[in-house]
C-alpha positions as CSV (number, residue, x, y, z in Angstrom):
1,S,11.2,12.4,4.8
2,Y,12.0,12.3,1.2
3,A,9.4,14.9,0.2
4,L,10.0,17.0,3.1
5,D,13.8,17.1,2.5
6,K,13.4,17.6,-1.2
7,Y,11.0,20.4,-1.0
8,T,12.5,22.3,1.9
9,Y,11.1,25.7,1.2
10,Q,7.8,25.0,-0.6
11,P,4.6,25.2,1.5
12,K,3.3,21.9,2.7
13,F,-0.2,20.8,3.4
14,I,-1.6,17.5,4.9
15,F,-5.2,16.3,4.1
16,Y,-6.9,14.0,6.7
17,D,-10.4,12.6,7.1
18,S,-11.7,14.0,10.4
19,H,-14.8,11.7,10.2
20,I,-12.9,8.4,10.3
21,P,-12.1,7.4,13.8
22,V,-8.9,5.4,13.0
23,Q,-7.7,8.7,11.2
24,K,-7.3,10.5,14.6
25,E,-4.8,7.9,15.6
26,A,-2.9,8.2,12.4
27,L,-2.9,11.9,12.5
28,A,-1.5,11.9,15.9
29,L,1.4,9.7,14.8
30,L,1.9,12.0,11.9
31,K,1.9,15.2,14.0
32,E,4.3,13.4,16.3
33,N,6.8,12.6,13.4
34,L,6.4,16.1,11.9
35,K,6.7,18.1,15.2
36,D,9.6,20.2,13.9
37,R,8.4,20.7,10.4
38,K,5.9,23.5,9.0
39,Y,3.0,22.3,7.4
40,K,-0.8,23.1,7.4
41,L,-3.5,20.5,8.2
42,L,-6.6,20.5,6.0
43,D,-9.9,18.4,6.5
44,A,-10.6,16.3,3.5
45,T,-14.0,15.3,4.8
46,P,-16.2,15.1,1.8
47,G,-18.4,18.3,1.3
48,V,-15.8,20.3,3.2
49,I,-13.5,21.0,0.2
50,N,-14.4,23.0,-2.8
51,Q,-12.4,25.0,-5.4
52,D,-12.9,28.4,-3.7
53,S,-11.7,27.2,-0.3
54,L,-8.6,25.6,-2.0
55,M,-7.7,28.6,-3.9
56,Q,-7.6,30.5,-0.5
57,V,-5.2,28.1,0.9
58,F,-2.7,27.3,-1.9
59,D,0.1,29.4,-3.2
60,K,-0.3,30.1,-6.9
61,T,3.4,31.3,-7.3
62,S,5.0,28.1,-5.8
63,L,5.0,24.3,-6.0
64,N,2.4,23.2,-3.3
65,I,3.4,19.9,-1.5
66,V,0.4,18.0,-0.6
67,F,0.2,14.8,1.5
68,I,-3.1,12.9,1.2
69,N,-3.5,11.0,4.4
70,T,-7.0,9.6,3.8
71,F,-8.3,6.1,4.0
72,T,-11.0,6.0,1.5
73,Q,-10.7,5.9,-2.3
74,E,-13.8,8.1,-2.5
75,T,-12.2,10.8,-0.6
76,T,-8.9,10.5,-2.2
77,S,-10.4,10.6,-5.6
78,S,-12.5,13.8,-4.9
79,L,-9.5,15.5,-3.4
80,L,-7.3,14.8,-6.4
81,K,-10.1,16.1,-8.7
82,S,-10.3,19.2,-6.7
83,L,-6.5,19.7,-6.9
84,A,-6.6,19.1,-10.5
85,S,-9.4,21.6,-11.1
86,L,-6.8,24.4,-10.0
87,S,-4.3,23.5,-12.5
88,P,-5.9,25.6,-15.3
89,A,-5.7,28.6,-12.8
90,G,-1.8,28.1,-12.5
91,Y,-1.6,26.1,-9.4
92,R,1.0,23.5,-9.3
93,F,1.1,20.5,-6.9
94,A,3.4,17.6,-5.9
95,V,0.9,15.0,-4.3
96,F,2.2,12.3,-2.0
97,G,-0.2,9.6,-0.9
98,M,-0.5,6.4,0.9
99,P,0.2,2.9,-0.4
100,S,-3.6,2.4,-0.8
101,M,-3.7,4.9,-3.5
102,K,-1.9,2.2,-5.8
103,S,-5.0,0.2,-6.0
104,G,-7.4,3.1,-6.8
105,D,-9.5,2.8,-9.9
106,F,-9.2,6.6,-10.3
107,F,-5.7,5.9,-11.7
108,L,-7.0,4.0,-14.8
109,D,-7.2,7.3,-16.9
110,A,-3.9,8.8,-17.0
111,S,-5.4,12.2,-18.0
112,A,-7.8,12.3,-15.1
113,F,-5.7,14.6,-13.0
114,P,-3.9,17.1,-15.2
115,G,-1.3,19.3,-13.6
116,L,-0.7,17.0,-10.6
117,D,2.6,15.2,-10.0
118,I,1.5,12.2,-8.0
119,Y,3.4,10.0,-5.8
120,F,2.5,7.3,-3.4
121,T,4.7,5.5,-1.0
122,S,5.1,1.7,-1.1
123,P,6.5,-0.5,1.5
124,F,7.3,-3.1,-1.3
125,Y,9.2,-2.5,-4.7
126,Y,10.0,-4.9,-7.4
127,D,11.5,-4.5,-10.9
128,V,10.3,-7.2,-13.5
129,Q,13.0,-6.1,-15.7
130,S,15.9,-6.9,-13.2
131,P,17.6,-10.3,-13.6
132,A,15.8,-11.6,-10.5
133,G,12.5,-10.2,-11.7
134,K,12.9,-12.0,-15.0
135,K,13.7,-15.2,-13.3
136,I,10.6,-14.9,-11.0
137,V,8.3,-14.3,-14.1
138,S,9.8,-17.2,-16.1
139,V,9.6,-19.7,-13.2
140,Y,6.1,-18.6,-12.2
141,S,4.9,-18.9,-15.7
142,Q,6.3,-22.3,-16.2
143,N,5.1,-23.8,-12.9
144,Y,1.7,-22.1,-12.8
145,G,0.9,-20.6,-16.2
146,G,-0.4,-17.1,-16.6
147,S,0.8,-13.9,-15.1
148,Q,2.1,-13.5,-11.7
149,S,0.8,-11.0,-9.2
150,E,2.7,-8.6,-6.9
151,L,2.3,-11.4,-4.3
152,A,4.5,-13.7,-6.3
153,F,7.3,-11.1,-5.8
154,R,6.6,-10.7,-2.2
155,G,6.7,-14.4,-1.6
156,Y,10.1,-14.7,-3.4
157,E,11.4,-12.0,-1.2
158,T,10.7,-13.8,2.0
């Protein structure tokens, strides 16, 4: 809802994997939730997307809002690379992805996707600099040694 409300007038595109069975269910739910919104569905199946086909779809004069609703890191990485390849030609993108994008190895290199503003949703957020976050870090370190993972924060929350 944030992206749809913030970027009311920009063109919106939703990529999905047509070759993954569970994707069809997810896509049906997504369509139901977006039934009153304008968007274009695009198949992200590997081999379907190329730079020429993307240039025909996206608007070079506007910020393109892209939702990546794919389940595999391979497809997501390939799609992000394809979008980034359009940046030198003047295309601009705000990309919104699923929580699984957070763990993608493709984000290890910050310069891998020039020209893309990438956001991913998260059902869980923690701030290690907040007073509670600092306390968790301190207590975990004292009790268990080493660095805590995200799961230590999740356990604290419950």
